[in-house]
C-alpha positions in Angstrom: -0.1 0.2 -0.1 1.2 3.3 -0.8 0.7 5.5 2.4 1.1 9.5 2.0 0.9 11.8 5.3 0.4 15.6 4.8 1.2 17.8 7.7 2.3 21.6 7.7 5.0 20.8 10.1 7.1 17.7 10.6 9.7 17.6 13.8 12.3 15.1 13.3 13.6 14.6 16.5 10.4 14.7 18.4 8.3 11.7 19.3 4.8 12.6 18.0 2.1 10.7 16.2 3.1 11.3 12.9 6.9 10.2 13.8 5.3 6.9 15.0 3.1 6.0 12.3 5.4 6.6 9.5 8.2 4.8 11.6 5.6 1.4 12.1 4.1 1.7 8.4 7.2 1.8 6.6 8.6 -1.4 8.8 5.1 -3.2 8.1 6.4 -3.0 4.1 4.4 -0.2 3.2 6.0 2.4 0.6 5.4 5.9 2.8 6.1 9.3 1.9 5.4 12.4 4.1 5.1 16.0 2.9 5.8 18.8 4.7 7.1 22.4 5.0 10.7 23.5 5.1 10.3 24.3 8.8 9.6 22.8 12.4 6.7 23.9 14.2 6.6 27.6 15.2 6.4 26.5 19.4 6.1 29.9 21.6 9.5 31.3 22.1 11.5 28.7 20.0 14.7 29.7 20.4 14.4 29.5 24.2 12.0 25.9 24.0 13.1 24.0 21.0 16.4 25.3 19.7 18.3 23.2 21.9 16.6 19.8 20.4 15.9 20.8 16.8 18.2 23.3 15.8 17.1 26.4 13.4 13.4 26.2 12.8 13.8 27.1 9.3 15.9 24.2 7.4 15.2 24.6 4.0 13.8 22.4 1.0 15.1 18.9 0.9 14.0 15.2 0.3 15.3 12.6 2.2 14.7 9.6 4.3 13.6 8.8 7.8 13.3 5.3 8.9 12.9 4.5 5.2 9.9 6.7 4.9 10.4 9.1 2.2 10.2 13.2 3.6 9.6 15.7 1.2 10.0 19.4 2.3 8.6 22.1 0.2 9.8 25.8 0.3 7.2 27.8 2.4 5.3 31.1 0.7 3.2 32.3 3.3 3.0 31.0 6.8 0.1 31.7 9.9 2.2 31.3 12.9 -1.1 32.0 15.0 -3.1 29.4 13.3 0.1 26.9 12.9 -0.6 26.5 9.2 1.3 27.3 6.3 1.2 27.1 2.4 3.4 25.3 0.1 2.7 23.8 -3.2 2.1 19.8 -2.6 -0.1 19.0 -5.8 2.4 17.7 -7.9 4.3 15.8 -5.3 1.0 14.2 -4.5 0.3 12.5 -8.1 4.2 11.7 -8.4 3.5 9.4 -5.4 0.3 8.4 -6.5 -1.0 7.1 -3.1 -3.6 4.7 -2.2 -4.4 6.5 0.9 -3.8 10.1 2.1 -3.4 10.6 6.0 -4.1 14.4 6.8 -2.6 15.6 10.0 -5.3 17.9 11.9 -8.5 19.3 10.6 -9.4 22.6 8.7 -5.9 23.2 6.9 -6.4 25.0 3.6 -3.2 23.7 2.5 -4.3 20.4 1.8 -7.6 21.3 0.0 -5.6 20.0 -3.6 -5.4 16.5 -1.9 -9.2 16.4 -1.9 -9.3 17.3 -5.4 -6.5 14.6 -5.9 -8.4 11.9 -4.0 -11.8 12.9 -6.3 -10.2 12.8 -9.8 -8.4 9.6 -8.9 -10.8 7.8 -6.7 -8.3 7.6 -3.5 -9.0 7.8 0.4 -9.0 10.3 2.3 -8.4 10.0 6.4 -7.9 13.4 9.1 -6.9 13.1 12.4 -8.2 15.6 14.7 -6.0 16.7 18.0 -8.2 19.9 19.0 -10.6 20.0 21.5 -12.2 22.8 23.1 -9.8 23.4 25.7 -7.4 24.5 23.0 -9.7 26.6 21.0 -11.4 29.7 21.2 -14.0 31.5 19.6 -13.8 34.8 17.6 -15.0 36.2 14.3 -12.1 33.9 12.3 -12.7 30.8 14.0 -16.6 31.3 13.3 -16.2 31.6 10.0 -13.3 29.1 9.7 -15.5 26.4 10.9 -18.2 27.5 9.1 -16.4 27.1 5.7 -15.0 24.1 6.5 -18.5 22.4 7.4 -19.5 23.3 3.7 -16.1 21.8 2.1 -16.3 18.6 4.2 -20.1 18.2 3.1 -18.9 18.6 -0.6 -16.0 16.2 0.1 -17.8 13.7 2.0 -17.8 10.9 -0.1 -13.9 11.1 -0.4 -13.2 11.3 3.1 -13.1 7.7 4.6 -12.7 8.4 8.3 -12.1 11.4 11.0 -9.3 10.2 13.5 -9.6 12.2 16.5 -7.2 11.1 19.2 -9.8 11.0 22.3 -13.3 11.5 23.3 -12.9 15.6 23.5 -11.7 15.6 20.2 -14.4 13.9 18.9 -16.9 16.1 20.6 -14.9 19.0 18.6 -15.5 17.7 15.3 -19.4 17.1 15.6 -19.7 20.0 17.7 -17.7 22.7 15.5 -17.7 20.6 12.0 -21.0 18.6 12.2 -18.9 15.6 10.9 -21.4 12.6 11.1 -20.4 9.9 14.2 -20.2 7.4 11.7 -17.3 9.0 9.9 -15.6 9.0 13.2 -12.9 6.7 14.4 -10.9 7.4 17.5 -7.3 6.9 17.1 -5.6 7.9 20.2 -1.9 8.6 20.8 0.1 6.2 22.5 3.5 4.6 23.6 6.3 2.5 22.7 7.1 -0.6 24.9 11.1 -0.8 26.2 13.3 -2.8 28.5 12.4 -0.6 31.9 15.0 -0.3 34.9 17.8 -0.8 32.2 18.9 2.5 32.6 21.9 4.1 34.0 22.7 7.4 34.8 26.0 9.4 34.4 27.2 10.6 37.9 26.8 14.8 37.0 25.1 17.3 39.2 21.8 17.7 38.0 20.9 14.2 38.5 22.3 14.0 41.7 20.0 16.2 42.8 17.2 14.0 41.7 19.0 10.8 42.6 20.0 11.3 45.9 16.7 11.2 47.4 15.9 10.8 51.3 14.5 7.7 52.5 11.0 7.6 52.4 11.0 10.8 49.7 8.7 10.6 46.9 9.6 12.1 43.4 6.7 13.9 41.5 7.8 14.4 38.1 6.2 17.0 35.1 7.4 17.3 31.6 6.9 19.4 28.4 6.3 23.3 27.6 6.8 25.0 30.7 3.6 28.3 30.7 0.8 29.5 32.3 -1.5 27.2 30.7 0.7 24.3 32.2 0.0 25.8 35.6 2.8 25.1 37.1 2.8 27.6 39.5 -0.3 25.4 41.0 2.0 22.4 41.0 5.0 24.0 42.7 2.2 25.3 45.4 0.9 21.6 45.8 4.6 20.4 46.6 5.1 23.2 49.2 1.7 22.0 50.9 2.3 18.2 50.6 5.9 18.5 52.7 4.1 21.0 55.3 2.0 17.7 55.8 4.9 15.6 56.2 4.9 13.9 52.8 8.1 14.3 51.8 8.8 14.8 48.1 10.6 16.2 45.9 9.4 18.0 42.1 11.5 17.4 39.0 10.5 19.7 36.0 11.6 18.7 32.9 11.4 21.2 29.8 11.8 24.8 29.1 9.9 28.0 29.2 10.3 31.6 27.7 12.7 34.0 29.1 9.8 36.2 30.6 7.9 33.1 32.3 11.3 31.4 33.2 12.2 34.5 35.4 8.9 34.1 36.9 9.4 30.2 37.6 12.9 30.7 38.9 11.6 33.0 41.5 8.4 30.8 42.4 11.0 28.0 42.7 13.4 29.9 44.8 11.0 31.4 47.4 9.4 27.9 47.7 12.8 25.9 48.6 13.5 29.1 50.8 10.4 28.5 52.7 10.7 24.8 53.0 14.1 25.0 53.9 15.6 22.7 51.5 15.9 22.4 47.8 12.8 20.4 46.5 12.3 21.4 43.3 14.6 21.1 40.6 14.8 21.9 36.8 16.6 20.5 34.1 15.8 21.1 30.3 14.1 19.0 27.8 15.3 15.4 27.5 15.8 13.2 24.4 13.5 10.0 24.4 16.1 7.6 26.1 17.0 9.9 29.2 13.4 11.3 29.6 12.6 7.6 30.2 15.3 7.2 32.9 13.5 10.0 34.7 10.2 9.1 34.6 11.6 5.7 36.0 12.7 7.0 38.7 9.5 9.1 39.4 6.5 7.9 41.3 4.1 10.3 40.6 3.6 12.5 37.3 1.2 15.5 37.5 -0.5 17.6 34.8 -2.5 20.5 36.1 -3.0 22.1 32.9 -2.8 21.3 29.3 -1.7 17.6 29.1 1.5 16.2 27.4 2.2 13.3 25.0 4.4 12.3 28.0 1.6 10.7 30.0 1.0 7.6 28.3 5.1 7.3 28.9 4.5 7.9 32.5 2.0 5.5 33.0 4.3 2.6 31.1 6.9 3.9 33.8 4.4 2.7 36.7 3.9 6.4 37.5 0.7 7.3 39.3 -0.5 10.0 37.1 -2.9 13.1 37.9 -5.1 15.0 35.5 -7.8 17.7 35.9 -11.4 16.3 35.3 -11.8 18.4 32.0 -8.1 17.4 30.7 -8.0 16.0 27.5 -6.4 12.9 28.7 -8.8 12.6 31.9 -9.8 9.1 30.3 -6.2 7.6 31.4 -7.4 8.7 35.2 -8.3 5.0 36.9 -9.5 6.1 40.4 -11.4 9.6 41.7 -8.3 10.5 43.8 -6.5 10.8 40.9 -8.1 14.4 39.7 -6.5 17.5 40.0 -8.3 20.6 41.2 -8.5 23.9 42.3 -8.6 22.8 45.8 -5.1 22.1 46.5 -5.4 21.0 50.1 -7.9 18.1 48.6 -5.0 17.1 45.8 -2.5 16.8 48.7 -4.8 14.7 51.0 -5.7 12.3 48.2 -2.0 11.7 47.2 -1.2 11.0 50.8 -4.4 9.0 51.2 -3.1 6.9 47.9 0.6 6.3 49.3 -0.3 5.3 52.9 -2.6 2.6 51.2 -0.8 0.0 49.4 -3.9 -2.0 48.0 -5.0 1.4 46.8 -1.5 1.8 44.7 -1.6 -1.9 43.6 -5.4 -1.1 42.4 -4.7 1.9 40.5 -1.3 0.2 38.8 -3.3 -2.6 37.5 -6.0 -0.6 36.2 -3.2 1.4 34.5 -1.7 -1.9 32.8 -5.3 -2.7 31.2 -5.8 0.9 29.6 -2.3 0.6 28.4 -3.0 -2.7 26.5 -4.9 -0.3 24.1 -2.7 2.5 24.1 0.8 0.8 22.4 1.7 2.4 19.1 1.9 -1.3 17.7 -1.6 -1.5 18.2 -2.8 1.9 17.1 -0.7 1.3 13.8 -2.4 -2.0 13.3 -6.0 -0.3 13.7 -5.3 2.6 11.6 -3.7 0.3 8.6 -7.1 -1.8 9.1 -9.2 1.5 8.6 -6.7 2.4 5.6 -8.0 -1.0 3.8 -11.8 -1.4 5.3 -12.8 2.2 4.7 
């Protein structure tokens, strides 16, 4: 099968959905191609957050292999950073590759209208995934017009669109509410994790790792990974650490990621004052970590918490045997396996719930057993297997 992926931005060194799928599909013997722009995603404050990991954002046009899959980077003629959309010619590359299936990453992408025309002329299948939900969108005049326009576009091409592929129930609801997508045209294709040999990692003996590894006896390690900004509600997490330690629940917080220079100063001040208040360094920050090193830190942790917008690291944290806390309205709240694991504004109650969990061995065991059952459906290998079945059967 010839599978074409279309995405505005492809980040080679990150471990997102598109990275996983094209690797697995190529490994399964398919002819796989991904067409994208000549630049990485316009993350906010890119220089301070992702430059160390990805390098320069604008990397130029080129063609190369990525784990056997063909990557074609096209020149960007116009970019709308606020909506994470960019415009580049791709119609002739689509014709040249002549795919059986076209997988478009994210709905409402104007640049890929040409693929609808291609599918109509050559009678090919289109699949459109969706990562959006009401939490990460906002309403204004432009958005209302955008939804109105795309409702009609999807009606015009409804016979060529085989399936919409939201990543969870909230994204599914978003497709129905904002784009009027028929529920029969929707299949959830979740974000996943990759199995690996756990507890096999060793650290180098450097200063940052010593701060984390040299925990006191009976000190719990809480971890948070990802971009650091107001929407992630890191301040609330730091406040929780203070409350927990005041309640004699000895714990340390590891923050993995980067922030803008402005937010970085705010965060550092909050950490410094909290450590002074507690009389010891209970909060440690390190930069973004590559996948292998991130897993090492997750394996050291006992608890993983995302008080605000979730992260793609959540599934990995569960696999690393962490107890995970998320808000009830989180896009990843379907991964929560106990009423005690909901993060809310009442930080005192959240702290009491954590203490209750870790003072009850049976409760921890029940949560971890439920987590294992959830993970059965979230391995990338199985997610892609289902996706390939959709490609053939719809």
